[in-house]
C-alpha positions as CSV (number, residue, x, y, z in Angstrom):
1,M,0.2,-0.1,0.1
2,E,1.4,3.4,-0.8
3,L,-0.5,6.2,1.1
4,I,-1.5,9.3,-1.1
5,E,-3.6,11.6,0.9
6,V,-5.6,11.8,3.9
7,E,-8.6,14.0,3.7
8,Y,-10.2,15.6,7.0
9,L,-13.8,15.3,6.4
10,E,-15.6,16.1,9.9
11,E,-15.9,15.2,13.4
12,S,-18.5,14.2,16.0
13,S,-18.1,14.4,19.9
14,K,-16.4,10.8,19.6
15,A,-14.6,10.5,16.5
16,I,-12.9,12.2,13.5
17,F,-13.7,10.9,10.0
18,F,-11.3,11.1,7.0
19,N,-10.9,9.8,3.3
20,V,-7.8,7.9,2.9
21,T,-6.4,7.5,-0.6
22,Y,-3.6,4.9,-1.4
23,N,-2.4,2.8,-4.4
24,I,-2.5,-1.0,-4.1
25,K,0.6,-2.3,-5.7
26,P,0.3,-4.4,-9.0
27,S,0.6,-8.1,-8.9
28,Y,0.7,-11.0,-11.0
29,F,-3.1,-11.2,-10.8
30,R,-4.1,-7.4,-10.8
31,A,-3.1,-4.1,-12.0
32,E,-2.1,-1.1,-9.9
33,K,-5.3,0.2,-8.3
34,Q,-6.2,3.6,-6.5
35,V,-8.5,3.3,-3.5
36,I,-10.5,5.8,-1.4
37,R,-11.8,4.7,1.8
38,R,-13.3,6.2,4.8
39,A,-11.7,6.1,8.1
40,I,-12.6,6.9,11.7
41,L,-10.2,7.9,14.3
42,E,-11.7,7.8,18.0
43,K,-11.3,11.0,20.3
44,W,-10.2,9.8,24.0
45,D,-10.7,11.8,26.7
46,M,-7.9,10.7,29.0
47,P,-5.1,13.1,30.3
48,G,-2.1,12.6,27.7
49,F,-4.1,10.9,24.9
50,S,-6.4,12.9,22.8
51,Y,-6.7,10.3,20.1
52,A,-6.8,6.6,20.0
53,N,-3.7,4.9,19.0
54,N,-5.3,2.9,16.1
55,F,-8.2,3.7,13.4
56,I,-10.9,1.6,12.0
57,W,-12.1,1.6,8.4
58,A,-15.8,2.9,8.1
59,D,-17.1,-0.1,6.0
60,N,-16.0,-2.5,9.0
61,K,-14.4,-5.0,6.3
62,E,-10.9,-5.2,8.4
63,S,-10.3,-4.7,12.3
64,Y,-8.3,-2.1,13.8
65,Q,-5.4,-0.6,11.9
66,Y,-2.2,0.6,13.7
67,D,-0.5,2.1,10.5
68,N,1.5,5.0,12.4
69,A,1.8,6.8,9.0
70,I,-1.7,7.3,8.3
71,L,-2.5,7.6,12.0
72,Q,0.0,10.5,12.2
73,E,-1.2,12.1,8.9
74,M,-4.8,12.0,10.3
75,I,-3.7,13.9,13.5
76,L,-1.7,16.5,11.3
77,E,-4.6,17.0,9.1
78,Y,-7.1,17.1,11.8
79,E,-5.1,19.8,13.7
80,K,-4.3,21.7,10.9
81,N,-8.0,22.1,9.8
82,K,-8.7,23.0,13.4
83,N,-6.6,25.8,13.6
84,D,-7.8,27.0,10.2
85,I,-11.3,27.4,11.7
86,Q,-10.3,29.2,15.0
């Protein structure tokens, strides 16, 4: 998987929503494919922890994801967007 873009969409009181765009590498059985999936990052209300250490895909096709690069992009996009609004 090659990460292309993380796009902040909106937030609720419990979670932040993103569109994650990535490429799936070609293999013998398939061509390269670009995929856009909605992801959910939970907000935590604990001292020292503002966000979950994982995210989930909104389509529930897979369990929790711990991809640190995507998590950091999500947090960056969210905080950048939050600062632009204020």
